[in-house]
VEXDREN-2710 file (C-alpha; in Angstrom, 1 decimal):
% VEXDREN-2710
k/r/px/py/pz
1/UNK/66.8/65.0/74.3
2/UNK/69.1/67.2/71.7
3/UNK/72.1/64.9/70.8
4/UNK/75.4/66.5/70.8
5/UNK/77.3/64.5/68.9
6/UNK/80.1/66.5/68.7
7/UNK/80.7/65.8/72.2
8/UNK/80.0/62.3/71.9
9/UNK/83.0/61.7/69.2
10/UNK/85.7/63.6/71.7
11/UNK/84.4/60.9/73.6
12/UNK/84.7/57.6/71.9
13/UNK/87.5/59.1/69.9
14/UNK/89.3/59.0/73.9
15/UNK/88.0/55.7/74.4
16/UNK/89.0/54.4/71.3
17/UNK/92.4/55.0/71.7
18/UNK/92.8/53.7/74.8
19/UNK/91.3/51.1/73.6
20/UNK/94.0/49.7/71.1
21/UNK/93.9/46.1/71.8
22/UNK/89.7/46.3/70.5
23/UNK/90.9/47.9/67.3
24/UNK/93.9/45.0/66.7
25/UNK/91.5/42.2/67.7
26/UNK/88.5/43.8/65.0
27/UNK/91.4/43.8/62.1
28/UNK/91.6/40.3/60.7
29/UNK/94.3/39.5/59.2
30/UNK/96.3/43.1/59.0
31/UNK/100.2/42.7/60.0
32/UNK/101.0/44.6/63.3
33/UNK/102.8/47.6/60.7
34/UNK/99.2/48.0/59.3
35/UNK/97.9/48.3/62.7
36/UNK/99.5/50.7/64.1
37/UNK/99.9/52.9/61.3
38/UNK/95.9/53.0/61.3
39/UNK/96.0/53.9/64.5
40/UNK/98.3/56.5/64.0
41/UNK/96.1/57.8/61.3
42/UNK/93.2/57.5/62.9
43/UNK/94.8/59.4/66.6
44/UNK/95.6/62.2/64.1
45/UNK/92.4/62.1/62.1
46/UNK/90.4/62.8/65.6
47/UNK/93.1/65.9/66.7
48/UNK/92.3/67.3/63.4
49/UNK/88.8/66.6/63.6
50/UNK/88.6/68.1/67.2
51/UNK/90.9/71.3/65.6
52/UNK/88.1/71.7/63.1
53/UNK/90.4/70.8/60.6
54/UNK/87.9/68.6/58.5
55/UNK/89.8/67.8/54.9
56/UNK/92.9/67.2/57.3
57/UNK/90.7/64.6/59.2
58/UNK/88.8/63.4/56.4
59/UNK/92.5/62.0/55.0
60/UNK/93.8/60.5/57.7
61/UNK/90.4/58.9/59.0
62/UNK/90.6/57.6/55.3
63/UNK/93.7/56.3/54.9
64/UNK/93.2/54.6/58.3
65/UNK/89.8/53.1/57.1
66/UNK/92.1/51.4/54.0
67/UNK/93.9/49.6/56.5
68/UNK/91.2/48.6/58.9
69/UNK/87.9/49.1/56.9
70/UNK/86.0/47.0/58.8
71/UNK/86.4/48.9/62.2
72/UNK/83.8/49.8/63.7
73/UNK/85.1/52.9/65.3
74/UNK/86.9/54.4/62.5
75/UNK/83.5/53.9/60.3
76/UNK/81.8/56.3/63.4
77/UNK/84.6/58.7/62.8
78/UNK/84.5/58.9/59.8
79/UNK/80.7/59.2/60.1
80/UNK/80.7/62.1/62.1
81/UNK/83.5/64.2/60.3
82/UNK/80.9/63.8/57.2
83/UNK/78.5/64.9/59.5
84/UNK/79.8/68.1/60.3
85/UNK/80.9/68.9/56.7
86/UNK/77.6/68.5/55.7
87/UNK/77.9/65.3/53.2
88/UNK/75.0/63.4/54.9
89/UNK/74.9/61.1/52.2
90/UNK/78.8/59.9/52.9
91/UNK/77.8/60.4/57.0
92/UNK/75.2/57.9/56.9
93/UNK/77.2/55.2/54.6
94/UNK/79.7/55.6/57.1
95/UNK/77.7/55.4/60.5
96/UNK/75.5/52.6/58.9
97/UNK/78.6/50.7/58.5
98/UNK/80.1/51.3/62.5
99/UNK/76.1/50.1/63.3
100/UNK/75.9/46.8/61.8
101/UNK/79.8/46.4/62.8
102/UNK/78.9/47.1/66.6
103/UNK/75.0/46.7/66.8
104/UNK/75.0/46.9/70.2
105/UNK/76.8/50.4/70.8
106/UNK/73.6/52.7/71.1
107/UNK/75.8/55.6/70.2
108/UNK/76.2/54.3/66.8
109/UNK/72.9/54.0/66.6
110/UNK/72.1/57.5/67.6
111/UNK/74.5/58.9/65.4
112/UNK/73.1/57.3/63.1
113/UNK/69.3/58.8/63.6
114/UNK/71.0/62.1/63.9
115/UNK/71.8/61.9/60.3
116/UNK/68.6/60.6/58.8
117/UNK/67.0/62.9/60.9
118/UNK/69.1/66.1/59.4
119/UNK/68.3/64.8/56.3
120/UNK/64.9/64.7/56.6
121/UNK/64.6/60.8/56.4
122/UNK/62.3/60.6/59.4
123/UNK/61.6/57.1/58.5
124/UNK/65.2/55.9/58.6
125/UNK/65.8/57.8/61.7
126/UNK/62.8/55.9/63.6
127/UNK/63.9/52.6/62.3
128/UNK/67.6/52.9/63.3
129/UNK/65.8/53.7/66.8
130/UNK/63.9/50.6/67.1
131/UNK/67.2/48.6/66.2
132/UNK/69.0/50.4/68.9
133/UNK/66.2/49.7/71.4
134/UNK/65.8/45.9/70.5
135/UNK/68.8/45.8/72.7
136/UNK/67.9/48.5/74.5
137/UNK/64.4/49.0/75.0
138/UNK/64.4/51.2/78.4
139/UNK/67.5/53.3/77.5
140/UNK/66.4/56.8/77.8
141/UNK/68.4/58.5/74.9
142/UNK/67.4/56.2/72.0
143/UNK/63.1/57.1/73.7
144/UNK/64.2/60.8/73.7
145/UNK/65.4/60.7/70.2
146/UNK/62.5/58.8/68.9
147/UNK/60.0/60.7/70.5
148/UNK/62.0/64.1/69.0
149/UNK/61.7/62.8/65.6
150/UNK/58.2/61.4/65.9
151/UNK/57.5/65.3/66.7
152/UNK/59.3/66.2/63.5
153/UNK/57.4/64.2/61.4
154/UNK/54.0/65.2/62.6
155/UNK/53.4/62.1/64.1
156/UNK/52.3/63.4/67.4
157/UNK/50.6/61.2/68.8
158/UNK/53.2/58.1/68.4
159/UNK/55.1/60.8/70.3
160/UNK/53.1/60.9/73.1
161/UNK/53.8/57.0/72.8
162/UNK/57.1/57.2/73.2
163/UNK/56.9/59.5/76.0
164/UNK/54.1/57.6/77.7
165/UNK/57.0/54.8/77.9
166/UNK/59.4/57.0/79.2
167/UNK/57.1/57.9/82.0
168/UNK/56.4/54.8/82.7
169/UNK/60.6/53.9/83.4
170/UNK/60.9/57.4/85.3
171/UNK/57.6/57.8/86.9
172/UNK/55.6/61.2/86.4
173/UNK/57.8/64.0/85.6
174/UNK/56.8/67.6/85.0
175/UNK/58.5/68.0/81.6
176/UNK/57.3/65.3/80.0
177/UNK/53.8/65.7/81.0
178/UNK/54.8/69.4/79.4
179/UNK/56.0/67.6/76.1
180/UNK/52.7/65.6/75.9
181/UNK/50.5/68.7/77.0
182/UNK/52.0/70.7/73.9
183/UNK/51.6/67.9/71.5
184/UNK/48.1/67.1/72.5
185/UNK/47.3/71.2/72.6
186/UNK/48.9/71.6/69.1
187/UNK/45.8/68.5/67.9
188/UNK/43.4/70.5/69.2
189/UNK/42.7/67.6/71.9
190/UNK/41.8/69.2/74.8
191/UNK/40.7/67.1/77.4
192/UNK/44.1/64.8/77.1
193/UNK/46.0/68.4/77.0
194/UNK/44.0/68.8/80.4
195/UNK/44.8/65.7/81.6
196/UNK/48.3/66.4/81.7
197/UNK/48.1/69.7/82.6
198/UNK/46.4/68.2/85.4
199/UNK/49.2/66.0/86.0
200/UNK/51.9/68.7/85.9
201/UNK/49.8/70.8/88.2
202/UNK/50.1/67.9/91.1
203/UNK/53.9/67.6/90.3
204/UNK/54.0/71.5/90.7
205/UNK/51.0/73.1/92.4
206/UNK/52.5/76.6/92.3
207/UNK/53.1/77.0/88.7
208/UNK/51.1/79.8/88.0
209/UNK/51.7/79.3/84.1
210/UNK/50.3/75.6/84.5
211/UNK/47.2/77.2/86.4
212/UNK/46.6/80.0/83.7
213/UNK/46.9/77.3/80.7
214/UNK/44.8/75.1/82.4
215/UNK/42.1/77.9/83.0
216/UNK/42.2/78.9/79.9
217/UNK/41.5/74.9/78.5
218/UNK/38.7/74.5/81.1
219/UNK/36.9/77.9/78.6
220/UNK/37.3/75.9/76.0
221/UNK/35.6/73.1/77.2
222/UNK/32.7/75.6/77.8
223/UNK/34.0/74.8/82.6
224/UNK/33.9/78.1/83.4
225/UNK/33.6/77.0/86.7
226/UNK/36.3/75.3/86.8
227/UNK/38.4/78.3/85.1
228/UNK/37.5/80.6/87.6
229/UNK/38.2/78.2/91.0
230/UNK/41.5/77.4/89.3
231/UNK/42.3/81.3/88.5
232/UNK/41.6/81.5/92.0
233/UNK/43.6/79.2/93.5
234/UNK/46.6/81.0/90.9
235/UNK/45.6/84.6/92.8
236/UNK/45.7/83.4/96.0
237/UNK/49.1/81.8/95.3
238/UNK/50.3/84.9/94.0
239/UNK/48.3/87.8/94.7
240/UNK/50.0/90.3/92.4
241/UNK/50.4/88.3/89.2
242/UNK/49.0/90.5/86.3
243/UNK/48.2/87.7/83.9
244/UNK/46.0/85.7/86.5
245/UNK/44.4/89.1/87.4
246/UNK/43.9/89.9/83.3
247/UNK/42.3/86.1/82.8
248/UNK/40.1/86.7/85.4
249/UNK/39.0/90.0/84.3
250/UNK/38.1/88.1/81.4
251/UNK/35.9/86.1/83.2
252/UNK/34.1/88.9/85.2
253/UNK/33.8/90.7/81.3
254/UNK/31.7/87.7/79.6
255/UNK/29.3/87.7/82.5
256/UNK/29.3/91.0/83.1
257/UNK/30.2/91.6/86.6
258/UNK/31.6/95.2/86.0
259/UNK/31.9/95.2/90.0
260/UNK/34.1/92.4/90.6
261/UNK/35.9/93.9/87.1
262/UNK/36.4/97.6/88.6
263/UNK/37.0/96.2/92.5
264/UNK/39.9/93.8/91.9
265/UNK/41.5/96.5/89.6
266/UNK/41.5/99.4/92.2
267/UNK/42.3/97.2/94.8
268/UNK/45.4/95.9/93.2
269/UNK/46.5/98.9/91.9
270/UNK/46.5/100.6/95.6
271/UNK/49.1/97.7/96.3
272/UNK/52.3/100.0/96.9
273/UNK/54.3/96.0/96.3
274/UNK/53.0/96.2/92.8
275/UNK/55.8/97.5/90.3
276/UNK/54.2/100.6/88.4
277/UNK/55.0/98.5/84.2
278/UNK/52.6/95.6/86.4
279/UNK/49.9/98.0/87.1
280/UNK/50.3/99.7/83.8
281/UNK/49.2/96.2/82.0
282/UNK/46.1/96.2/83.8
283/UNK/44.8/99.4/83.2
284/UNK/45.5/99.1/79.7
285/UNK/43.5/95.7/79.8
286/UNK/40.3/97.3/81.0
287/UNK/41.2/100.8/78.7
288/UNK/40.9/98.4/76.1
289/UNK/37.8/97.0/77.1
290/UNK/36.2/99.9/77.5
291/UNK/37.4/101.1/74.1
292/UNK/35.3/98.0/72.7
293/UNK/32.2/98.6/74.4
294/UNK/31.9/102.4/75.0
295/UNK/28.0/101.6/75.5
296/UNK/28.5/100.3/79.1
297/UNK/28.3/102.8/81.3
298/UNK/29.3/100.5/84.1
299/UNK/32.2/99.5/82.4
300/UNK/33.2/103.0/81.9
301/UNK/32.8/103.8/85.2
302/UNK/35.1/101.1/86.5
303/UNK/37.2/102.0/84.1
304/UNK/37.5/105.6/85.0
305/UNK/38.1/104.3/88.9
306/UNK/40.5/102.0/87.6
307/UNK/42.5/105.0/85.8
308/UNK/41.7/107.5/88.4
309/UNK/43.4/104.9/91.1
310/UNK/46.5/104.9/88.5
311/UNK/46.9/107.7/88.5
312/UNK/46.5/108.8/91.9
313/UNK/48.5/105.9/93.2
314/UNK/51.3/106.5/91.3
315/UNK/52.0/110.5/90.7
316/UNK/55.5/109.9/89.8
317/UNK/55.0/107.3/87.1
318/UNK/54.7/110.0/83.9
319/UNK/53.0/106.4/81.9
320/UNK/50.0/106.6/84.5
321/UNK/49.4/110.2/83.8
322/UNK/49.6/110.2/80.0
323/UNK/47.0/107.0/79.9
324/UNK/44.8/109.0/82.6
325/UNK/44.9/112.5/80.1
326/UNK/44.2/110.0/77.4
327/UNK/41.2/108.8/79.2
328/UNK/39.7/112.1/80.4
329/UNK/40.6/113.8/76.6
330/UNK/38.2/110.5/74.9
331/UNK/35.3/111.0/77.6
332/UNK/35.5/114.7/77.1
333/UNK/35.9/115.5/80.6
334/UNK/39.1/118.5/79.3
335/UNK/39.7/119.7/83.1
336/UNK/40.5/116.5/84.1
337/UNK/42.7/116.3/81.1
338/UNK/44.6/119.1/81.6
339/UNK/45.2/119.1/85.4
340/UNK/46.3/115.5/84.6
341/UNK/49.1/116.7/81.9
342/UNK/49.8/119.3/84.4
343/UNK/51.1/117.5/86.8
344/UNK/53.4/115.4/84.6
345/UNK/54.7/118.8/82.9
346/UNK/55.5/119.6/86.3
347/UNK/56.7/116.1/87.9
348/UNK/58.3/115.1/85.1
349/UNK/59.3/118.8/82.9
350/UNK/61.1/117.2/80.3
351/UNK/58.5/114.9/79.0
352/UNK/58.1/116.4/75.7
353/UNK/55.0/114.3/74.6
354/UNK/53.2/115.6/77.6
355/UNK/54.2/119.1/76.7
356/UNK/52.6/118.6/73.0
357/UNK/49.3/116.9/74.9
358/UNK/48.7/120.1/77.0
359/UNK/48.9/122.3/74.4
360/UNK/46.8/120.5/71.4
361/UNK/44.4/120.2/74.7
362/UNK/44.5/123.7/75.3
363/UNK/44.1/124.9/71.8
364/UNK/41.3/122.7/71.2
365/UNK/39.6/125.1/73.7
366/UNK/40.7/127.9/72.6
367/UNK/42.3/128.6/75.6
368/UNK/44.9/130.8/73.1
369/UNK/46.4/133.3/76.1
370/UNK/46.8/130.0/78.3
371/UNK/49.6/128.6/75.6
372/UNK/51.2/131.2/74.9
373/UNK/52.1/131.9/78.6
374/UNK/53.6/128.4/78.5
375/UNK/55.7/129.4/75.8
376/UNK/58.8/130.0/77.4
377/UNK/58.4/126.8/79.1
378/UNK/57.8/124.9/76.3
379/UNK/60.7/126.1/75.0
380/UNK/62.9/125.1/77.7
381/UNK/61.2/121.9/78.0
382/UNK/60.2/120.8/74.3
383/UNK/62.5/122.6/72.4
384/UNK/62.4/119.8/69.6
385/UNK/59.0/119.2/69.6
386/UNK/57.4/119.5/66.8
387/UNK/53.8/119.3/67.6
388/UNK/54.5/121.6/70.8
389/UNK/55.8/124.5/68.7
390/UNK/53.0/124.1/66.3
391/UNK/50.0/124.2/68.5
392/UNK/52.4/127.2/69.8
393/UNK/52.3/128.7/66.8
394/UNK/48.5/128.6/65.9
395/UNK/47.9/130.4/68.8
396/UNK/50.4/133.1/68.0
397/UNK/48.7/133.1/64.6
398/UNK/44.8/132.7/65.9
399/UNK/45.9/135.8/68.0
400/UNK/47.5/137.8/65.4
401/UNK/51.0/138.0/66.8
402/UNK/52.6/136.9/63.7
403/UNK/56.2/136.9/64.1
404/UNK/55.4/134.9/66.9
405/UNK/53.6/132.5/65.0
406/UNK/56.6/132.5/62.1
407/UNK/59.4/131.9/64.7
408/UNK/57.1/128.9/66.1
409/UNK/55.8/127.2/62.9
410/UNK/59.6/127.7/61.4
411/UNK/61.0/125.9/64.3
412/UNK/58.3/122.9/64.1
413/UNK/58.7/122.5/60.4
414/UNK/62.4/121.9/60.9
415/UNK/61.5/118.8/63.0
416/UNK/60.9/115.4/61.5
417/UNK/57.7/113.7/61.2
418/UNK/54.9/112.4/59.1
419/UNK/54.2/114.2/55.7
420/UNK/50.6/115.0/56.0
421/UNK/51.6/116.9/59.7
422/UNK/54.7/118.5/58.4
423/UNK/52.4/120.0/55.7
424/UNK/49.5/121.2/58.1
425/UNK/52.8/123.0/59.6
426/UNK/53.8/124.2/56.5
427/UNK/50.4/125.3/55.4
428/UNK/50.5/127.5/58.5
429/UNK/53.7/129.3/58.1
430/UNK/52.5/130.0/55.2
431/UNK/49.4/132.0/56.3
432/UNK/51.6/133.7/59.0
433/UNK/54.1/134.7/56.4
434/UNK/51.5/136.3/54.3
435/UNK/50.1/138.5/57.1
436/UNK/53.8/139.4/57.9
437/UNK/53.6/140.4/53.5
438/UNK/56.6/137.9/53.3
439/UNK/54.8/136.9/49.7
440/UNK/57.3/135.0/48.5
441/UNK/58.4/133.1/51.4
442/UNK/55.2/132.6/51.7
443/UNK/54.0/131.0/48.4
444/UNK/57.1/128.6/49.1
445/UNK/56.1/127.5/52.5
446/UNK/52.7/126.5/50.7
447/UNK/54.2/125.2/47.6
448/UNK/55.9/123.2/50.1
449/UNK/52.6/122.0/52.1
450/UNK/51.3/120.7/48.6
451/UNK/54.6/118.6/47.9
452/UNK/53.6/117.0/51.5
453/UNK/50.5/116.5/51.2
454/UNK/48.6/117.1/48.0
455/UNK/45.5/116.2/50.0
456/UNK/46.2/119.1/51.8
457/UNK/42.8/121.1/51.1
458/UNK/42.8/123.9/53.4
459/UNK/46.5/124.7/52.2
460/UNK/44.5/124.9/48.6
461/UNK/42.2/127.1/49.9
462/UNK/44.0/129.5/52.2
463/UNK/46.9/129.3/48.9
464/UNK/44.5/130.4/46.2
465/UNK/42.7/132.9/47.8
466/UNK/45.7/134.8/48.9
467/UNK/46.7/134.3/45.2
468/UNK/43.5/136.0/44.4
469/UNK/43.9/139.1/46.7
470/UNK/46.9/139.3/44.4
471/UNK/45.0/139.0/41.1
472/UNK/48.0/136.6/40.6
473/UNK/48.5/132.8/38.8
474/UNK/44.0/133.0/38.7
475/UNK/43.7/130.0/36.9
476/UNK/45.8/128.2/39.3
477/UNK/44.1/129.8/42.1
478/UNK/40.7/128.4/40.4
479/UNK/42.4/124.9/40.4
480/UNK/43.4/124.8/44.3
481/UNK/39.7/126.2/45.0
482/UNK/37.7/123.6/42.8
483/UNK/39.7/120.6/44.5
484/UNK/39.0/121.9/47.9
485/UNK/35.6/122.5/47.1
486/UNK/35.0/118.9/45.8
487/UNK/36.9/117.6/48.7
488/UNK/34.5/119.3/51.1
489/UNK/31.8/121.0/49.5
490/UNK/29.7/122.2/52.4
491/UNK/33.1/124.1/53.7
492/UNK/31.6/127.7/53.8
493/UNK/35.4/129.1/53.6
494/UNK/36.1/127.1/50.3
495/UNK/32.9/127.8/48.5
496/UNK/33.9/131.7/49.1
497/UNK/37.3/131.3/48.1
498/UNK/35.9/129.8/45.0
499/UNK/33.4/132.5/44.7
500/UNK/35.8/135.7/44.9
501/UNK/38.0/134.2/42.4
502/UNK/35.6/133.6/40.2
503/UNK/34.5/137.3/41.4
504/UNK/38.1/138.7/40.7
505/UNK/37.4/136.8/36.9
506/UNK/34.6/138.8/36.3
507/UNK/32.3/135.8/36.2
508/UNK/29.9/137.9/38.4
509/UNK/26.9/135.2/38.6
510/UNK/29.2/132.4/39.0
511/UNK/30.8/134.3/42.4
512/UNK/26.8/135.0/43.5
513/UNK/26.1/131.4/43.6
514/UNK/29.4/130.2/45.0
515/UNK/29.3/132.9/47.9
516/UNK/25.8/132.5/48.3
517/UNK/26.0/128.8/49.1
518/UNK/28.8/129.7/51.6
519/UNK/26.4/131.9/53.4
520/UNK/23.8/129.2/53.5
521/UNK/26.0/126.5/55.2
522/UNK/25.2/129.0/58.3
523/UNK/29.2/129.0/58.9
524/UNK/30.5/131.8/56.9
525/UNK/32.8/134.4/58.6
526/UNK/32.5/138.5/58.1
527/UNK/34.4/138.0/54.9
528/UNK/31.8/136.0/52.9
529/UNK/28.8/139.0/54.0
530/UNK/31.5/141.7/52.5
531/UNK/32.2/139.5/49.7
532/UNK/28.8/139.2/48.9
533/UNK/27.7/142.7/49.1
534/UNK/30.4/143.4/46.5
535/UNK/29.3/140.9/44.5
536/UNK/26.0/142.4/44.2
537/UNK/27.2/145.8/43.7
538/UNK/29.4/144.3/40.9
539/UNK/26.3/143.3/39.2
540/UNK/24.5/146.0/39.6
541/UNK/22.2/145.6/42.6
542/UNK/23.7/148.7/44.8
543/UNK/20.2/147.4/47.1
544/UNK/21.4/143.6/48.0
545/UNK/25.2/145.2/48.2
546/UNK/24.1/147.3/51.1
547/UNK/22.3/145.0/52.6
548/UNK/25.4/142.4/53.0
549/UNK/27.9/145.1/53.8
550/UNK/25.5/146.5/56.6
551/UNK/26.1/142.4/57.8
552/UNK/29.2/142.4/57.7
553/UNK/29.4/145.7/59.6
554/UNK/27.2/144.3/62.3
555/UNK/29.2/141.4/62.9
556/UNK/32.6/143.6/62.9
557/UNK/31.8/147.3/63.9
558/UNK/35.9/147.7/62.9
559/UNK/35.2/147.3/59.2
560/UNK/34.3/151.5/59.3
561/UNK/35.2/151.7/56.0
562/UNK/31.8/149.9/55.0
563/UNK/30.1/153.1/56.0
564/UNK/30.9/154.4/53.1
565/UNK/29.6/151.7/50.8
566/UNK/26.5/151.6/52.3
567/UNK/25.8/155.7/51.9
END
């Protein structure tokens, strides 16, 4: 129980004003004029204090104290002013004078104890309260403050001893048992804490929070059956409480009762009276368990059932569809993920994250035409989403529609985002501008990509290769290519770029070595095959040159210019 000292001061100010005769009786030999003047100063001081004019209150109360120094009311009021001003030393001095002058007045002791507590003198606070309890051994205000003082002092067992005294006076009380529980729990005394919880349970059997806490303590004590029974009781009292279900689920998981786990959740998710946000909490819980234990197939199946039930029962709740899509993507069930994302973009067309996720998934499946067919819808509903713009731009880039690619990538580059993502956008923009023969703008995009992320090795490779095609800054291009290849030594494209720059610089043996390594990775593209033919030709080996040119022509018959080289 926190004491409102200021409220007590007001009360006592009014009390003392009406008890002027009591003041006079305590004034000793002071003459009548002095007493009257003291009363005038006292009343004005109390008024100043209530108006929070503490300096003026101090002046007036000090003037009253000069005339009636032994009066407990004046000393109490002075103590209150000093306390409000944060002067604990003077507050304690005058508070002690008040308590000594009228030792049976519990309010004076309460004030003095509060001063000691605020100044960190907990032992003095306890002693002050014990002095008051000699006169009022069953006073609840004094006992509550003593219990709180022990808690602040870190003596939790002593605090519970005082709370036991309060229980003897008041009888069993939920709030007091809760205080005792918190103290025992902080001390790690689980059995004692459980005793208090059981008392609270008896007083308020419908309190779900208490039942849930009891179940957790039973688990800590190794009594899983009691924990389960307590939670089942909680579920019977409120079948729709998600926290109870999650705690039950933890027991099911611990015992690998996967069917009980999934069946419990699926039945809840089909309940139309439970809010979607509550269902979401359950779904995220079981999803996290699956993520932590991906090897448990039964758990994966139950998780799938739960997420499907959630998605189907809440078709207009966007988070339900998004988490379902995320789960299907994780499981490699791309078609189910696409169906789910399509539902989202249909029912909630302005859900920009869903558009971004849908376009990204289509791109990963190399369904570029599907992305291009969604261009207008994406432009309408996700016009400022950097990811949607990026994957739309990439779809146009890989299908050689470079002007459209530049348009979308420029839009994506204008949106805020993480530096490494924006670096990817600018790198792709550099590729598109290169294909459009906008070389100056292309270089600017590559330079920006590398400023945003110096570890963007794809940007380094492409920039280096395009520099080599123009015989421009070959030493710089070589540095970029070497950095990219060092980072990914088995990347065929990177090896080819490094070899091609050596070719451009006339280092034909080095060129052959790197480009052959690119071929040996098994991932070499047509350009790499043609480059190896060019290298052998430069090395004066026309026979091997024709072999590799022919391989390039076989892989891409549209390269008819190679026929002349092969002749």
